[in-house]
C-alpha positions in Angstrom: 0.0 0.0 0.0 1.9 3.0 -1.3 1.3 6.4 0.3 1.9 9.8 -1.1 4.5 11.8 0.9 6.5 14.9 0.4 10.1 14.5 -0.7 13.5 16.3 -0.6 15.2 17.8 -3.6 18.8 18.8 -3.8 20.6 20.5 -6.7 22.6 18.5 -9.3 26.2 18.0 -8.2 28.9 18.0 -10.9 26.6 16.6 -13.5 25.9 13.3 -11.7 22.1 13.3 -11.2 21.4 13.9 -7.6 17.7 13.3 -6.6 15.7 13.2 -3.4 13.7 10.2 -4.6 14.2 9.2 -8.2 12.5 11.7 -10.4 11.1 13.7 -7.5 11.4 17.4 -6.6 9.4 17.7 -3.4 10.2 17.5 0.3 10.4 14.4 2.5 8.5 14.8 5.8 8.4 12.7 9.0 10.8 9.8 9.6 10.8 8.0 6.3 9.3 7.3 2.9 8.5 3.8 1.6 7.0 2.5 -1.5 6.9 -0.8 -3.5 9.6 -1.3 -6.2 7.0 -1.6 -9.0 5.4 1.7 -8.0 8.3 3.8 -9.3 10.2 1.5 -11.6 7.2 0.7 -13.8 6.9 4.4 -14.6 10.4 4.3 -16.0 10.2 1.0 -17.9 11.7 -0.9 -14.9 15.0 1.1 -15.4 16.3 3.5 -12.9 19.3 5.4 -14.4 22.5 5.9 -12.2 22.0 8.7 -9.7 22.8 9.5 -6.1 21.1 11.1 -3.0 22.9 13.8 -1.2 21.2 13.4 2.2 19.2 10.1 2.0 19.8 6.5 3.1 17.9 3.7 1.4 17.2 0.0 2.0 15.8 -2.0 -0.9 14.2 -5.3 -0.2 13.7 -7.5 -3.3 11.0 -10.2 -2.7 10.4 -11.3 -6.3 12.1 -11.0 -9.7 15.6 -9.9 -10.0 17.7 -6.8 -10.8 21.0 -5.7 -12.3 22.3 -3.0 -10.1 25.1 -0.5 -10.7 27.0 0.6 -7.6 29.6 3.3 -8.4 30.0 1.8 -11.9 30.2 -1.8 -10.8 27.5 -4.2 -11.9 25.9 -6.4 -9.3 23.2 -9.0 -9.8 20.5 -8.9 -7.2 18.2 -12.0 -6.7 14.9 -12.3 -4.8 15.5 -12.6 -1.1 18.2 -9.9 -1.0 18.4 -6.5 0.7 20.6 -3.7 -0.5 21.8 -0.9 1.7 22.6 2.4 -0.2 24.1 5.2 1.9 24.0 8.8 0.8 26.3 9.8 -2.2 26.7 6.3 -3.5 25.9 6.3 -7.3 23.4 3.6 -8.0 21.0 2.5 -10.7 18.8 -0.5 -11.4 17.4 -2.6 -14.3 14.5 -4.7 -12.8 12.8 -7.7 -14.3 9.1 -7.0 -15.1 8.0 -9.5 -12.4 9.9 -7.5 -9.7 8.4 -7.0 -6.3 9.6 -5.6 -2.9 9.9 -2.3 -1.1 12.3 0.7 -1.0 12.7 2.4 2.4 14.1 5.9 2.4 15.5 7.6 5.5 17.5 10.7 6.3 21.3 9.8 6.4 21.7 12.1 9.4 19.2 10.1 11.4 21.2 7.0 10.7 24.5 8.6 11.5 23.1 10.1 14.7 22.5 6.6 16.0 26.1 5.6 15.2 24.9 3.0 12.8 25.8 4.4 9.4 27.4 2.5 6.5 30.4 3.7 4.7 29.5 2.0 1.4 26.7 0.0 -0.2 26.0 -3.5 1.0 24.1 -6.5 -0.5 22.8 -8.9 2.1 20.6 -12.0 2.4 17.1 -10.9 3.5 16.8 -13.2 6.6 13.5 -13.6 8.4 14.9 -11.3 11.2 15.7 -8.5 8.7 12.4 -8.8 7.0 10.6 -8.6 10.3 12.6 -5.6 11.4 11.8 -3.8 8.1 8.1 -4.7 8.3 8.0 -3.5 11.9 9.4 -0.1 11.0 7.0 0.4 8.1 4.1 -0.8 10.2 4.8 1.8 12.9 5.2 4.5 10.2 1.8 3.6 8.7 -0.1 3.1 12.0 1.3 5.7 14.5 0.0 5.3 18.0 0.9 6.5 21.5 4.7 7.1 21.8 5.1 7.1 18.1 8.4 9.0 18.0 9.9 6.7 20.6 8.7 3.6 18.8 10.0 4.9 15.4 13.5 5.5 16.9 13.4 2.0 18.5 12.3 0.3 15.3 14.9 2.2 13.3 17.6 1.3 15.7 16.6 -2.4 15.6 16.6 -2.5 11.8 20.0 -0.8 11.5 21.5 -3.1 14.2 20.1 -6.2 12.3 21.6 -4.9 9.1 25.0 -4.4 10.7 24.8 -7.9 12.3 24.0 -9.4 9.0 26.9 -7.7 7.4 29.3 -8.9 10.2 27.9 -12.4 9.9 28.6 -12.3 6.2 32.1 -11.1 6.8 32.6 -13.7 9.5 35.6 -12.0 11.0 36.3 -11.0 14.6 35.7 -7.3 15.4 38.3 -4.8 16.6 37.9 -2.9 19.8 35.1 -0.4 20.1 37.5 2.5 20.7 39.4 1.7 17.5 36.1 1.5 15.5 35.0 4.9 16.9 38.3 6.5 15.8 38.0 5.1 12.3 34.4 6.2 12.0 35.4 9.7 13.1 38.3 9.7 10.6 36.0 8.6 7.8 33.6 11.3 8.6 36.4 13.8 8.4 37.7 12.4 5.2 34.2 12.7 3.7 34.2 16.4 4.6 37.8 17.3 3.7 39.1 14.9 1.0 38.8 17.5 -1.7 41.0 20.0 0.3 43.4 17.9 2.4 45.4 14.7 1.9 47.7 15.3 4.9 47.2 12.6 7.6 48.7 15.0 10.1 45.8 17.4 9.5 43.3 14.7 10.2 45.0 13.3 13.2 45.3 16.8 14.7 41.6 17.4 14.2 40.9 14.2 16.0 43.2 14.9 18.9 45.4 11.8 18.2 48.8 11.2 16.7 49.3 10.3 13.0 50.9 7.0 14.2 47.9 6.1 16.3 45.6 7.0 13.4 47.5 4.7 11.1 47.5 2.0 13.7 43.7 2.0 14.1 43.1 2.1 10.4 45.4 -0.9 9.9 43.5 -2.7 12.8 40.0 -2.0 11.6 40.3 -1.7 7.8 43.6 -3.4 7.0 44.9 -0.2 5.2 46.9 2.9 6.1 45.2 6.3 6.9 46.6 7.6 3.6 45.0 4.7 1.7 41.6 5.6 3.2 42.0 9.2 1.9 43.3 8.1 -1.5 40.5 5.5 -1.9 37.9 8.1 -1.2 39.5 10.4 -3.8 39.7 7.5 -6.3 36.0 6.7 -5.7 34.9 10.2 -6.5 37.2 10.4 -9.5 35.7 7.1 -10.7 32.2 8.4 -10.2 32.9 11.6 -12.1 34.8 9.8 -15.0 31.9 7.4 -15.4 28.8 9.5 -14.8 29.8 13.1 -15.6 30.8 15.0 -18.7 33.5 17.0 -16.9 37.0 16.9 -18.5 39.8 15.1 -16.7 41.4 18.5 -15.9 38.1 19.8 -14.4 37.7 16.6 -12.3 41.3 17.0 -11.0 40.6 20.6 -10.0 37.4 19.5 -8.2 39.4 17.1 -6.2 42.1 19.6 -5.3 44.7 18.8 -7.9 45.9 21.9 -9.7 48.5 20.1 -11.8 46.7 17.9 -14.4 49.8 15.8 -15.1 50.2 15.0 -11.4 46.5 14.2 -11.1 46.8 11.8 -14.1 49.8 10.0 -12.5 48.0 9.6 -9.2 44.8 8.3 -10.8 46.9 5.9 -13.0 48.2 4.4 -9.8 44.9 4.3 -8.0 42.6 3.3 -10.9 45.1 1.1 -12.8 44.8 3.3 -16.0 45.2 6.9 -17.0 41.9 8.8 -16.4 41.1 9.3 -20.1 41.8 5.6 -20.8 39.8 4.5 -17.8 36.8 6.5 -18.9 36.9 5.1 -22.4 37.4 1.5 -21.4 34.8 1.6 -18.7 32.4 3.4 -21.0 32.7 0.5 -23.5 32.2 -2.0 -20.7 29.0 -0.2 -19.5 27.6 -0.4 -23.1 28.5 -4.0 -23.6 
């Protein structure tokens, strides 16, 4: 049972389409929006072109049919019985089969982050009975508000996000690092998200966090298995990849957007991070997308 709601709209960013909800230009009210997958995809021939949401967090639950999904330029096949977590700013698109069914839940990314249960990237998970029950419980509370509605919504949202994180950890099947280390890395990633266009100096990030560069590197190695500089470079590479695949900006313009005034230096860095020079990467990936 789809309900009409107001939605958010944010301006286009660097020529990658940025929507509130796909094709919408209104304002999202209350805690969330939800709708069936066919309700919107059918209007667009079961194809949702690559786009991103600046401030929204989505959970897609596929209960029938299948989909080919693009996540930051990578193709992923999604089968019935799957859930997909799509945080803000992840470029994503879908091609659904005509027999598709399921729901898409849209939340404010800030509400998710405030609970300390955000995701740094997209995730595809098996839709266990527990996950489905948590999703249905949140939607049910949203559709039938009663006494203590706000408290119930926060509790239901927390439960769903916890279950999503538990499902992710179970899929990874690796022991977790200390909570303090995880907190440091989460704070570092938030800073990187804010500053990667203007700063690549690990000393700057460590100083802002009140820890030493050595300790920042140590917790990154412990939690992520990479250095702090690699975290920054991977975020830069991800944005460069997005712009090369989904925008019409020139390589020089993309470099300038990412804080590289010297186009030759930017090209060398991207060749190392992407495995090919930017122009070649764009041409080759464009051919792959059309194949």
